[in-house]
N, C-alpha and C positions, 0 to 999 in steps of 0.2 A: 148252897149258893156260894160261889167263889167270891172272894173279897178283893177290893181295890184299896190299897194302902198308899196314901200320898204323904211323902216326907217333905216337910217344909222347914225353912230356917235360913239364916243369913249365911253367906259364904264362909266356909271354915268351921261351921258349927258341928259338922259330923254327919251330914246327910248321906254322903256316899258310903261311909262306914256302915250306917244303919241299913241302907238299901242293899249293900253287899251281904250284910248279916241275914236279911230277909231272903236273899237269893240262896244263901247256904241252907236256909230252912225250907227250900223248895219253891219259893215264889219266883215268878218270872219278873225280871227287872227291866224297866223302861226308863231311860234317862232323858228328861225334858231338854237338857242342854245339848243333846245329840242333834237336835234339829238345827240349832245354830252352828254347831261344829260342821255338820254335813253341808250346810249352805256355804260356809266359808271355803270348804274344800271344792265345792262345785264351782265357786267363783274364783278359784285359784288365789285365795287370800290366805295370808299367814294366820295361823291360830294363835291369837294373843288377846289379852284383855281389851285393848282398844278396838280391834276388829270385831270381837264378839259383841261388844256394846253397839257398834255400828249396825251389825246385822240384826241383833235382837230388837233394837229400837226401830229399824226400818221395817222388819217383818210386822211388828205391831202397828206401826203407823199405816202401812199399806193394807193390812188384813184384820186389824182389830186386836185388842189386848188378849183375846182368848185364842189367838192363832195357833199357838204351840199345842194346846189341848185338842183343837180341831184337827190339826195335822196328825196327831198321834192316836186319835180315837179308833181308827181301823186296826192299828196294831194292838191297842188295849183290848178291843173286843175279841180279836182273834186269840190272843194269849189267854184271855179270861175264860174261854171255852173249856180249857183243860186244867188250868191252875189258878191259884191266887196270884195277883199282880201287885208289885210294889213300884210306885212312881217316884223316881229320884228327882227332887228339886222342882216341885210345883212353884210357880213364880207369882202369878197375878190373881186377883180376886175374880176376874172374868173367867180365867181358866177353871177356878174352883166352881163357879156357877155352872159352867158347861159340864163338869164332871158330876156335880150334884144332880143335874137334870138327867144325865145318862144313868147314874147309879144311885138313886135316892135311898136305897136300903142296904147297900153293901159297900159304901165308901167310908173310909176312916182316915182322918188327918192326924198325923203325928208331927208336933212341933219340936224342933231341936233348938235349944238355947245354949249359948256359951258366952263367957266373958269376951268382950271385944279384944282385949289384949291377947287372950289365948287363941282366938280365931285368927288374928293377924299373924301370930307366931306360927300357927299351923300352916297358914297359906304361904308363908315365906319358905317353909321347909318342904313344900310339895315337890315331888319329882316331875309331875305333869302339871303344867299351867301354874307355876308359882307366881305369887304376887308380892310386890314390895308392900310395906305398911301404907305407903301413900296410895298405891293402886287399890289396896284392899279398902281403904277409907272411901276412895272415889267410887268403888263398886257398891259399897254399902249405900252411899248417898244416892247413886243412880237407881238402885233397886227400890229404895224407899220412895223416892220422888217420881220415878218414871214407870215403875212396874206394879205399884199398889201391893207390894209384898207384905207390908206390915199387917194388913187386914187378914191375909191368909194365915199368917203365923198366929195372930190373935184368936182366930176361929178354930184352932186345932182341938181335936177331941182328947188327945193325950199330949203330955209334955215330958221332955227329958232335959234336965239340966246337965250339960256335957262339958264341964270344966274340970272333971276329975279323971279317974283312971278308966281304962278300957273294961276291966272286969265289972265295975259298977254300971258302966254304960250298957254292956251286954245283959247284965242282970235286969236292968230296967226294960230293955227291949223284950226280954223273955216274959216279963210281967205283962207288958202290953200285948204281946202275941197271945198269951193265955187269955187275957180279958177279951180280946177281939174274937177269938175262937169260941169263947163261952157265950158272948153276946150275939154272935152270928151276924155282925154288921151293925149299922146304925139305922 
C-alpha cells in the first residue's frame, strides 16, 4: 500500500526541504500552498504574504477549513495509484481530519520544529517569497489563530527538530522513512 506523508510545521521550519527530500527518494510531491498561489494568479493578484493571507482566509471562510485538502484529494488519489505521496505544508486540523478519513491506514504526519529566530532568519533569506521578521511573526500568529495549525503539529507521528545542520536533518528524515517503510503506514 502506498503511503501518504504529510509534512507540518510553522513557516521557515524546513517543510519544503523535507518534501523535496522525499521527492528525491521517489515520492510524488503535492504542495498545499499551490492552491493559494494558483488562485492568486487566476485572479491576477501579486503573489505576496498579504495577498496569500487574503486568499487563504477567503477560501476557508467560503468553503470551510478543510477546503485545501478537499481540492487536492483528486490529485492525491491519482498520484497515490503509482507512488508514495508527500504533502508539503498541511495547515489545518480539518484538513488532517479529511486526510485521516480518506487514508486511515497509510497516512503519516511528520512535524518539523525549529527555533523561531532560526525560522525567521531562513524566511528572510529565501529567494522565493521572502518575509521580513515582522511579516514572519504576523504569519505565525495568523496560522495559529486562524488556521488551527497548532493542533496538526501537536498530532504528528514523528518530529524533527530542525535548528541544526542539513546533514543531521537528512539523517533524521532517513530514519523516519525507514520507520514508515517498516511499519507500512499507521
